[in-house]
C-alpha positions in Angstrom: -18.0 15.5 -40.9 -18.5 13.5 -44.1 -15.1 14.4 -45.4 -13.6 13.0 -42.1 -15.5 9.7 -42.5 -14.2 9.3 -45.9 -10.7 10.0 -44.6 -11.2 7.3 -41.9 -12.4 4.8 -44.5 -9.5 5.5 -46.9 -7.1 4.9 -43.8 -8.6 1.7 -42.9 -8.4 0.7 -46.6 -4.6 1.4 -46.6 -4.3 -0.4 -43.3 -5.8 -3.6 -44.5 -3.7 -3.3 -47.6 -0.5 -3.5 -45.6 -1.5 -5.8 -42.8 1.9 -7.1 -42.0 3.3 -3.6 -41.7 0.4 -2.5 -39.7 0.7 -5.2 -37.4 4.3 -4.6 -36.8 3.8 -1.0 -36.2 1.1 -1.7 -33.8 2.8 -4.3 -31.8 5.6 -1.8 -30.6 2.6 0.2 -29.2 1.0 -2.9 -27.7 4.2 -4.0 -26.1 4.8 -0.6 -24.7 1.3 -0.2 -23.3 1.6 -3.7 -21.7 5.0 -2.7 -20.2 4.1 0.4 -18.5 0.6 -0.9 -17.2 1.8 -4.2 -16.0 5.1 -2.9 -14.4 3.1 -0.1 -12.4 0.6 -2.6 -11.4 3.3 -4.7 -9.9 4.6 -1.4 -8.2 1.1 -0.9 -6.7 1.0 -4.5 -5.6 4.5 -4.2 -3.9 3.2 -1.3 -2.1 0.0 -2.8 -0.9 2.0 -5.9 0.3 4.4 -3.8 2.3 1.6 -1.7 3.7 -0.4 -4.9 4.7 2.7 -6.4 6.4 3.6 -3.3 8.2 0.1 -2.6 9.4 -0.5 -6.2 10.7 0.7 -4.6 14.2 -1.4 -1.7 13.8 -1.7 1.6 11.6 -0.1 4.8 12.8 0.4 3.5 16.4 3.2 4.4 18.8 4.6 1.9 21.3 6.2 3.5 24.3 8.7 1.8 26.8 10.3 3.2 29.9 14.1 3.2 30.0 16.9 4.5 32.3 17.7 8.3 32.7 20.8 9.2 30.8 21.3 12.6 32.5 21.2 13.9 36.2 18.1 16.0 36.7 17.0 17.9 39.9 19.2 16.0 42.3 18.6 12.5 40.8 21.6 10.8 39.3 21.7 9.2 35.9 20.9 5.5 35.4 17.6 5.8 37.3 15.0 3.3 36.2 11.6 4.8 34.9 8.5 2.7 35.8 5.2 3.3 34.0 1.9 3.0 36.1 -1.7 3.2 34.9 -2.0 6.7 36.1 0.7 7.6 33.4 -1.9 6.6 30.8 -4.7 8.6 32.2 -2.2 11.6 32.6 -1.2 11.3 28.9 -4.7 11.1 27.6 -5.7 14.3 29.5 -2.7 16.4 28.8 -1.6 15.4 25.1 -4.4 16.7 22.8 -3.2 14.7 19.7 -3.6 11.3 21.4 -6.8 9.7 20.0 -6.6 6.3 21.6 -4.3 5.0 24.4 -4.0 1.7 26.4 -1.8 0.4 29.1 0.0 -3.0 28.3 0.9 -5.6 31.0 2.9 -8.6 29.7 4.1 -11.9 31.2 5.5 -15.3 30.1 5.4 -16.8 33.6 1.9 -18.4 33.4 0.8 -21.6 31.8 -2.5 -21.8 29.8 -3.8 -25.4 29.6 -6.8 -27.2 28.6 -6.9 -30.9 29.3 -3.5 -32.6 28.6 -2.5 -29.5 26.5 -0.4 -26.9 28.1 1.6 -24.0 26.9 3.4 -20.8 28.2 2.6 -18.0 25.7 2.8 -14.4 26.1 -0.3 -13.2 28.2 -1.1 -9.5 27.7 -3.3 -7.3 29.7 -4.9 -4.3 27.7 -8.1 -2.3 27.4 -10.9 -2.1 24.9 -9.0 0.5 22.6 -6.0 -1.7 22.2 -7.9 -4.0 19.9 -8.6 -1.3 17.6 -5.3 0.0 17.6 -3.7 -3.3 17.0 -6.2 -4.7 14.5 -7.2 -7.5 16.9 -10.1 -8.4 14.7 -12.2 -11.5 16.1 -13.5 -14.4 14.1 -17.3 -14.6 13.6 -19.2 -15.3 16.8 -16.5 -13.9 18.9 -15.4 -10.5 20.2 -12.7 -8.4 21.7 -12.5 -7.1 25.2 -15.1 -4.5 26.2 -15.7 -1.8 28.9 -17.6 -4.2 31.2 -14.7 -6.7 31.2 -12.3 -4.0 32.3 -14.6 -2.5 35.0 -15.7 -5.8 36.3 -12.3 -7.3 36.2 -13.9 -10.4 34.3 -11.8 -13.6 33.9 -12.2 -13.6 30.0 -9.6 -14.1 27.4 -9.1 -13.6 23.7 -6.8 -16.2 22.0 -4.6 -15.7 19.0 -5.5 -18.0 16.2 -2.4 -20.3 16.5 -2.7 -20.6 20.2 -6.5 -21.4 19.7 -5.4 -24.2 17.2 -2.9 -25.7 19.7 -5.6 -25.8 22.6 -8.8 -26.5 20.7 -7.8 -27.9 17.4 -10.7 -27.8 15.1 -13.3 -27.4 17.9 -15.2 -24.2 18.6 -13.3 -22.4 21.3 -15.5 -19.3 21.8 -17.8 -20.0 24.9 -15.4 -22.6 26.3 -12.9 -22.4 29.2 -9.2 -22.6 29.5 -7.0 -22.5 32.6 -4.6 -19.7 33.1 -2.5 -21.2 36.1 -5.2 -22.7 38.2 -8.1 -20.2 37.3 -10.7 -20.8 34.5 -11.0 -18.0 31.9 -13.9 -17.9 29.6 -12.8 -17.7 25.8 -14.6 -14.7 24.3 -12.9 -14.3 21.0 -10.4 -15.8 18.6 -8.1 -13.6 16.3 -8.9 -13.5 12.7 -5.8 -14.7 10.7 -3.7 -11.6 9.7 -0.3 -11.0 8.2 2.1 -9.4 10.8 5.7 -8.6 9.7 6.8 -7.1 12.7 6.0 -7.4 16.5 7.2 -7.1 20.2 7.0 -9.7 22.6 5.7 -12.3 20.0 3.2 -12.4 17.1 -0.4 -11.8 18.2 -1.3 -15.2 16.6 0.5 -16.7 19.6 -0.8 -14.5 22.4 -3.5 -14.5 25.0 -5.2 -11.1 25.8 -7.1 -10.4 29.2 -8.4 -7.1 30.7 -5.6 -5.1 32.2 -7.6 -4.9 35.5 -7.8 -8.7 35.6 -4.2 -9.1 34.8 -3.2 -6.6 37.6 -5.3 -8.2 40.3 -4.3 -11.7 39.0 -0.6 -11.4 38.7 0.1 -8.6 41.1 2.0 -6.5 38.7 2.6 -2.9 39.9 4.1 -1.5 36.8 3.1 -1.5 33.0 5.3 -3.1 30.5 4.6 -0.5 28.0 2.0 2.1 26.8 0.5 2.1 23.3 -1.3 5.1 21.7 -2.5 6.5 18.5 -2.7 9.9 17.3 -5.4 12.0 15.7 -2.9 13.5 13.3 0.2 11.4 12.5 1.9 14.3 10.8 2.2 15.9 14.3 4.4 12.8 15.5 7.5 15.0 16.4 5.3 17.5 18.4 3.5 14.8 20.0 6.8 13.0 21.0 8.2 16.2 22.6 5.0 16.5 24.5 5.2 13.0 25.7 8.7 13.5 27.1 7.4 16.9 28.7 4.5 15.3 30.4 6.1 12.1 31.6 9.4 14.1 32.4 7.5 16.3 34.8 5.8 13.4 36.4 8.8 11.1 36.7 11.4 14.0 37.3 13.7 13.4 34.2 14.9 15.9 31.7 12.5 16.3 28.8 15.5 16.3 26.5 16.8 12.9 27.8 16.3 10.5 25.0 17.3 7.5 27.1 14.5 7.8 29.6 11.9 6.7 27.2 12.0 4.4 24.1 9.6 5.1 21.3 8.7 3.0 18.3 6.5 5.2 15.7 5.0 3.0 13.2 4.2 6.0 11.2 7.8 6.1 10.3 7.3 2.8 8.6 4.4 4.4 6.5 6.7 7.2 5.5 9.3 4.7 4.3 6.7 2.7 2.3 5.5 5.9 0.6 8.8 7.0 -0.6 10.0 3.6 -1.4 7.0 2.9 -3.5 7.2 6.4 -5.2 10.6 5.6 -6.3 9.9 2.1 -7.3 6.9 3.3 -9.4 8.8 6.2 -11.0 11.6 3.6 -12.0 8.9 1.2 -13.3 7.3 4.1 -15.2 10.4 5.4 -16.9 11.0 1.8 -18.2 7.5 1.5 -19.5 7.8 5.1 -21.2 10.9 4.4 -22.7 9.5 1.1 -24.2 6.5 3.2 -25.4 8.8 5.8 -27.0 10.6 3.1 -28.8 7.2 2.1 -30.3 6.5 5.7 -31.0 9.7 6.0 -33.1 8.9 3.0 -35.0 5.5 4.5 -35.8 7.1 7.7 -37.0 9.4 5.8 -39.2 6.7 3.8 -40.9 4.6 7.1 -41.3 7.6 8.4 -43.2 7.7 5.4 -45.3 4.0 5.8 -46.0 4.5 9.5 -46.9 7.2 8.5 -49.4 5.2 5.6 -50.9 2.1 8.1 -51.3 4.0 10.9 -52.7 2.4 10.7 -56.1 -1.0 10.3 -54.6 -0.5 13.4 -52.4 0.5 15.5 -55.5 -2.8 14.3 -57.4 -4.9 15.2 -54.3 -3.3 18.6 -54.0 -3.8 19.2 -57.8 -7.5 18.6 -57.6 -8.0 21.1 -54.7 -7.0 19.3 -51.4 -5.3 21.8 -49.0 -2.3 21.3 -46.8 -4.5 20.8 -43.6 -6.5 18.2 -45.4 -3.2 16.2 -46.2 -1.9 16.9 -42.6 -5.3 15.7 -41.1 -5.2 12.5 -43.1 -1.8 11.3 -41.9 -2.3 12.6 -38.3 -5.6 10.6 -38.2 -3.8 7.6 -39.5 -1.1 7.8 -36.8 -3.7 8.2 -34.1 -5.9 5.3 -35.2 -2.8 3.0 -35.1 -2.0 4.3 -31.6 -5.5 3.9 -30.4 -6.0 0.4 -31.7 -2.6 -0.5 -30.3 -3.4 1.1 -26.9 -6.7 -0.7 -26.8 -5.3 -4.1 -27.5 -2.4 -3.3 -25.1 -4.8 -2.4 -22.1 -7.0 -5.3 -22.8 -4.2 -7.7 -22.7 -2.8 -5.8 -19.6 -6.0 -6.5 -17.7 -6.0 -10.1 -18.6 -2.3 -10.5 -17.7 -2.7 -8.8 -14.4 -5.8 -10.9 -13.5 -3.9 -14.1 -14.4 -0.9 -13.0 -12.3 -3.0 -12.2 -9.6 -4.2 -15.8 -9.4 -0.6 -17.2 -8.8 0.6 -17.7 -5.2 3.1 -14.8 -5.2 1.1 -12.3 -3.2 2.9 -13.0 0.0 6.1 -11.8 -1.6 5.2 -9.0 -4.3 1.5 -8.5 -3.4 -1.5 -8.6 -5.7 -0.7 -6.5 -8.8 -3.3 -3.8 -9.1 -4.1 -1.5 -12.0 -4.3 2.0 -10.8 -6.7 4.1 -12.9 -4.6 7.3 -12.5 -1.8 5.2 -13.9 -4.1 4.3 -17.0 -4.9 8.1 -17.2 -1.2 9.0 -17.4 -0.5 6.1 -19.9 -3.4 7.4 -22.3 -1.9 10.8 -22.0 1.5 9.5 -22.8 0.1 7.6 -25.6 -1.6 10.5 -27.1 1.4 12.6 -26.9 3.6 10.0 -28.7 0.9 9.5 -31.3 0.6 13.3 -32.0 4.5 13.7 -32.2 4.9 10.5 -34.2 2.3 11.6 -36.7 3.1 15.3 -36.8 6.5 15.4 -38.4 5.7 12.9 -41.4 2.2 14.6 -41.8 3.8 18.1 -42.1 6.4 16.7 -44.6 3.5 15.5 -46.6 1.6 18.7 -46.4 4.6 20.8 -47.4 5.2 18.8 -50.5 5.0 20.9 -53.7 2.3 19.6 -56.3 4.7 19.4 -59.4 7.4 17.5 -57.4 5.0 15.1 -56.0 3.3 14.3 -59.4 6.8 13.8 -60.9 8.0 11.4 -58.2 
């Protein structure tokens, strides 16, 4: 152990003696470390931003619309319109085991919402209590989403999108106040907490008004649903669940379960699959760039170590002549390379943390997300740095260890 400390003390003596060369050697390692960590932090930020944008509409949900039959079936001609009823929702929930939550959805643009002199015709949606969980309809403080009693008692209550609330109430508190839908007063029970929503149907949730589906049905007199929305227990079974949906509804509405035109399905879990593979490819690309930069730094370190070995050839011969073994010479130069790598990596990681934090303060998160350092990425980077350090130090150290004593002293 004492010999190791002596070796390390001697290495630091040489590093201080050649400060400029040491700095230039470490700079390649520092720059490579910053490159790989920051680039992959941006990759994680892009992934989170895409995921956040996609999941504004809900995570792992499926929206189901009725269509027209594309095939004749059991005496019925093709082109027959399929209509969903609330009973279809109950049937799907009982017959399809992979469905976790499900909601009917009614929708209309044909009614004005007004308060005082302000009037607007937004999309008015009728849904149940599970709809809010599936669609991430999170209320602001002091408000709530629709509950079971609202549904059962057909209460005239409304949940407002945040932009719709701003139009009707401005800066005033909306919860506990009334708005008129048509000529009927509805109690505002909640306001949508602002969220990012990159995709939608009908309109963005911030511009919509939500009421119990039972109230909607009795108030507007709609017989048929606009669509059905559900979420699966296991999204990886989406293909099996899709086939089961066609079978169950095909039997109920008498259309061919293989008729893809009878139903229209938007499975948002397919977007998650796209995000996964896109971010994987993006991060691999960024990682390759970072590793190449680190490799260049490692090559620079190896070249400097060869120069060091050349400069200290006579010293190596003297050390060997007084009893130093090959492994002692090799350990000294390997340790020197690892120390340079270690200090360069430490400075690089510290600079990366500060840089990522500073970039995170800039208003770019809407476009590229908030860069996030992934600790698995840090672990991989440390492994790559260690490997580069060992390789960069091994060959110069082996050359030093294999020198003959006589030739080294004569150098």
